[in-house]
C-alpha positions in Angstrom: 75.2 42.3 91.1 72.4 44.3 89.5 70.4 41.0 89.0 70.9 40.0 92.6 69.6 43.4 93.8 66.6 43.4 91.3 65.6 39.9 92.6 65.9 41.2 96.4 63.7 44.0 95.6 61.1 41.8 93.9 61.0 39.6 96.6 60.3 42.3 99.2 57.7 43.9 97.0 55.9 40.5 96.9 56.2 39.9 100.7 54.9 43.3 101.2 52.0 43.5 98.8 50.6 40.4 100.4 48.3 42.7 102.4 46.4 46.0 101.8 48.9 47.6 104.2 52.2 48.5 102.6 54.3 47.6 105.7 55.0 44.8 108.0 53.7 44.9 111.5 55.9 45.6 114.5 55.8 43.8 117.8 54.4 46.3 119.9 50.6 45.1 118.9 51.4 41.6 119.6 50.9 39.5 122.7 54.1 39.3 124.7 54.9 35.6 123.5 54.2 36.4 120.1 56.7 39.2 119.7 59.7 36.6 119.1 57.8 34.6 116.5 59.2 34.1 112.9 57.6 36.5 110.6 56.3 34.7 107.4 55.4 31.5 109.2 52.5 30.2 110.9 53.8 30.0 114.7 52.5 28.7 117.9 53.1 31.1 120.8 52.3 30.5 124.5 51.0 32.6 127.4 50.7 31.7 131.2 47.7 33.6 132.2 45.8 34.0 135.5 42.0 32.7 135.5 39.9 33.7 138.5 37.2 30.8 137.6 39.9 28.2 138.7 40.7 30.0 141.9 40.1 28.0 145.2 39.4 24.8 143.8 39.3 21.7 146.2 41.9 19.6 144.2 44.6 22.2 144.4 44.8 22.6 140.6 46.5 25.9 139.4 44.7 28.9 138.4 47.7 30.0 136.1 47.3 28.0 132.8 49.4 28.2 130.0 47.5 28.6 126.7 48.9 27.9 123.4 47.8 30.1 120.3 48.4 29.3 116.7 48.9 32.5 114.5 48.8 32.1 110.8 51.7 33.8 108.8 49.3 36.6 107.5 49.0 37.6 111.2 52.6 39.0 111.0 52.6 40.2 107.4 49.2 41.8 107.4 49.1 44.2 110.4 45.4 45.5 109.9 43.9 42.0 109.4 41.8 40.3 111.9 41.1 36.5 112.0 38.5 34.2 112.9 39.2 31.9 115.9 38.9 28.0 116.4 39.1 26.9 120.0 40.3 23.4 120.8 39.3 21.5 123.9 41.6 18.5 125.0 40.5 15.4 126.5 43.4 12.5 127.4 46.1 13.1 127.0 44.9 15.7 129.5 47.0 18.8 129.0 47.0 22.0 126.8 49.8 20.5 124.6 47.8 17.4 123.8 48.0 17.8 119.9 51.7 19.0 120.0 53.5 16.1 121.3 53.6 12.2 120.5 54.8 10.8 123.9 51.7 11.2 126.1 49.4 9.5 123.4 51.8 6.5 124.0 51.0 6.4 127.7 47.2 6.8 126.9 47.6 4.0 124.4 49.3 1.7 127.1 47.5 2.8 130.2 44.0 2.8 128.4 44.9 -0.6 126.7 43.7 0.9 123.5 43.8 -1.4 120.3 45.5 1.2 118.0 48.0 4.1 118.2 47.2 7.7 117.3 48.2 9.0 113.8 50.5 11.6 115.0 52.1 13.5 112.1 55.5 12.4 111.2 56.4 16.0 110.4 55.3 17.3 113.5 52.2 19.2 114.6 53.2 22.7 113.4 54.3 21.6 110.0 51.2 19.6 109.7 49.0 22.6 110.7 50.8 24.9 108.4 50.4 22.4 105.5 46.6 22.4 106.0 46.5 26.0 105.1 49.2 26.1 102.4 48.2 22.9 100.7 44.8 21.4 102.1 42.3 24.4 101.6 42.2 25.7 105.1 41.6 29.4 105.7 43.8 31.3 108.0 42.5 31.1 111.5 43.6 31.8 114.9 43.5 28.2 117.0 43.6 28.5 120.8 44.5 25.5 122.8 43.7 25.9 126.4 44.9 23.6 129.2 42.1 22.1 131.3 44.1 19.5 133.2 42.6 18.5 136.6 44.1 16.6 139.2 43.3 13.2 137.9 42.8 13.9 134.2 40.7 16.0 131.8 38.0 18.5 132.9 34.5 17.8 131.6 34.4 21.9 131.0 31.7 22.3 133.4 31.4 24.4 136.6 32.3 22.2 139.5 32.4 23.2 143.2 35.4 20.7 143.3 37.3 21.2 140.5 36.6 24.8 139.6 34.6 26.5 137.1 35.9 25.4 133.7 32.9 26.5 131.9 33.3 29.9 132.8 37.0 29.7 132.3 36.5 28.9 128.5 33.3 30.8 127.8 34.1 34.0 129.8 37.7 34.6 130.8 39.5 32.7 127.9 37.6 34.1 125.1 37.8 37.7 126.6 41.4 37.5 127.0 42.1 36.2 123.4 40.0 38.9 122.2 41.6 41.5 124.0 45.3 40.4 123.2 45.1 39.0 119.6 43.7 40.3 116.4 40.6 38.2 116.4 37.2 39.0 115.0 35.4 39.2 118.3 31.9 38.0 117.3 30.4 34.5 117.5 30.0 34.5 113.6 33.7 34.2 113.5 34.4 31.7 116.6 34.2 28.0 116.5 34.8 25.3 119.2 36.1 21.9 118.8 37.3 19.0 120.9 38.2 15.2 121.3 36.9 12.8 123.8 36.1 14.9 127.1 37.0 17.8 125.0 34.3 16.8 122.4 31.5 16.5 125.0 32.8 20.0 126.4 32.6 21.6 123.1 29.1 20.4 122.2 27.7 21.4 125.8 29.5 24.8 125.6 28.3 25.5 121.9 24.5 24.6 122.8 24.5 26.6 126.1 26.4 29.8 124.7 25.5 30.2 121.0 26.1 33.8 121.6 29.8 33.0 122.0 30.4 30.1 119.7 28.3 29.7 116.5 30.2 26.6 115.1 31.2 23.1 116.8 33.2 20.1 115.7 33.3 17.1 118.2 35.6 14.2 117.8 34.4 11.0 119.5 32.2 12.7 122.1 32.5 11.0 125.5 29.3 9.5 127.0 29.0 7.7 130.7 26.0 5.4 130.4 25.5 2.8 133.0 27.0 0.0 131.3 30.3 2.1 131.0 30.2 3.1 134.6 29.8 -0.6 135.6 32.6 -1.5 133.6 34.8 1.3 135.2 33.5 -0.1 138.6 34.6 -3.5 137.7 38.0 -2.7 136.4 39.1 -0.4 139.2 40.1 -3.4 141.7 42.1 -4.8 138.9 43.9 -1.6 138.3 44.5 -1.4 142.0 46.1 -4.9 142.1 48.3 -4.1 139.1 49.5 -0.8 140.5 49.7 -2.3 144.1 47.9 1.0 145.3 44.1 1.8 145.8 42.4 4.7 144.2 43.4 7.5 141.7 46.9 9.0 141.5 47.7 12.2 140.3 47.8 12.5 136.7 51.0 13.3 134.7 50.7 13.2 130.8 54.2 12.2 130.5 53.9 9.1 132.5 51.6 5.9 133.0 48.7 6.5 135.0 45.7 4.9 136.4 42.9 5.3 133.6 39.9 3.7 135.1 40.4 5.0 138.7 41.4 8.4 137.6 38.4 8.8 135.1 35.9 7.5 137.8 37.0 10.3 140.3 37.4 12.7 137.6 34.1 12.3 136.1 32.4 12.4 139.8 34.3 15.3 141.0 32.7 17.2 137.9 29.0 15.8 138.0 28.7 14.4 141.6 30.9 17.0 143.7 30.5 16.8 147.2 33.0 19.2 149.0 32.0 17.3 152.4 33.4 14.0 151.4 37.4 14.0 151.4 39.7 13.1 150.3 38.3 13.2 146.7 35.4 15.4 147.4 32.9 13.6 145.3 30.5 10.8 145.5 31.0 7.8 143.4 27.9 6.6 141.2 28.2 3.1 142.5 29.1 1.3 145.8 30.9 -2.2 146.3 28.4 -4.9 148.1 30.3 -8.1 148.8 33.1 -7.1 146.5 30.9 -6.6 143.6 29.9 -2.9 142.1 26.3 -1.9 142.4 25.2 1.4 140.8 23.3 3.8 143.2 20.2 4.9 141.3 19.9 8.3 142.5 23.6 9.2 141.6 23.3 7.5 138.2 20.4 9.7 137.5 22.3 12.6 138.3 24.7 11.4 135.7 22.1 10.9 133.4 20.8 14.3 133.7 24.0 15.7 132.5 24.6 13.4 129.7 24.9 14.6 126.1 21.4 12.9 125.4 19.9 15.0 128.2 21.6 18.1 127.4 20.6 18.5 123.7 16.8 18.1 125.0 17.5 21.0 127.6 19.3 23.2 125.1 17.3 22.5 121.9 17.0 26.4 121.3 20.7 27.0 121.6 21.3 24.0 119.2 19.0 25.3 116.5 21.1 28.7 116.7 24.5 26.9 115.8 25.5 27.2 112.1 27.5 24.0 112.1 27.0 20.9 114.4 29.4 18.2 113.4 30.3 15.1 115.5 31.9 11.9 114.4 32.8 8.5 116.0 34.7 5.4 115.1 32.8 2.2 114.1 34.9 0.1 116.4 34.9 2.7 119.3 33.1 0.1 121.7 32.0 2.4 124.4 30.9 5.3 122.2 29.6 4.3 118.8 26.0 3.1 119.9 25.3 6.1 121.9 26.7 8.5 119.7 24.6 7.0 116.9 21.6 7.5 119.3 22.6 11.1 119.6 22.6 11.6 115.9 19.2 9.9 115.9 17.7 12.1 118.6 19.1 15.4 116.9 17.4 14.0 113.6 14.2 13.6 115.7 14.2 17.1 117.0 14.8 18.6 113.5 18.2 19.9 114.6 20.4 20.3 111.5 23.8 18.5 112.0 26.2 16.3 110.4 27.4 13.0 112.0 30.1 10.9 110.4 31.5 7.4 111.1 34.7 6.1 110.3 36.8 2.9 110.0 40.4 1.7 109.2 40.6 1.1 112.2 37.9 3.3 113.6 38.6 3.3 117.3 38.6 6.0 119.7 41.8 7.8 118.9 42.9 6.4 115.8 42.7 8.6 112.5 42.5 11.6 115.1 44.7 14.1 113.0 43.2 13.0 109.7 39.6 13.6 111.2 40.9 16.9 113.0 42.4 18.4 109.7 39.2 17.7 108.0 37.0 19.6 110.7 39.3 22.6 110.8 39.4 22.9 107.1 35.5 22.7 106.9 35.1 25.2 109.9 37.5 27.6 108.6 35.6 27.6 105.2 32.1 28.2 106.9 32.9 31.5 108.4 31.5 34.4 106.5 33.7 36.9 104.6 35.0 39.9 106.9 35.3 43.5 105.7 37.2 45.6 108.1 
């Protein structure tokens, strides 16, 4: 009996001395959704928050958004400790829980006719993330996963007169909310932004435009929309209409099949070619059909090119050079993106902007190796943050 008591005392002593403070945190200083979290484990909590930046959008998307926040185990055991923050912007599957559920990846795989499936962790997302910290060298950080799903797919994380002000939502309101409600280190030296696909171009654009908010960026398979891809989409839209038996885009649901190309063309145009005077989609497509064949409209394509990643790195070279880490990658078999991401890398080299660009294979497609790559980026970024003395 004495031995059991002694062991219990030793366990409690080790647990309590894991921090400088000699007591466990209570729940009064936690965000409401964190109060039921399991002490001693890394945990994901959820909040539904109202964001004024998204009010009044013409697509009818909600201004109330669920955000998912990963809190490492020391968040609960070390009540005086503050943590760096890594934000993750989703692409498609287009919803804030992109990283957490395998089923939407299957619909993405089928709808986009992808050649390979995603490498979703067998043990599940949360155990995988905890393992990165416990066994793979990742430092403890807070990870924030906001929702930026629009009516027809992912946001491009820009301010749009049609979709809403998604850039303001992330840069101003979300960061402010997280810093006010969680024990962050509220300074750009301890704040990174990451993303995949549309979220990757969003992360890069936001970081270079707002280096006083984010100093580190990691972008997986950044999306680009050059003219050849626009024409491919235009040619495939009628085929998709025939398959579905209905013309045009349909409201997107991550847990159901969806019209990948039609939705993508309208989503892109609502972000970069918004036109509130042109219902029902309130945008101008960058092409028109003449005798059944798509023809690019030069002035609209020029507007798209002006907002492309290649153009943005020229416009925001001063912001780029303030960033401490710029990382992006692309699969060698990501047919639409490998050439132009390589061009982006070469242009950054020519501009003398310090960055890291990596390619991957086996199989090296758009969504393959995603968790392997994401884990690598999060481990790297978590170790780039400077030491913090409270």
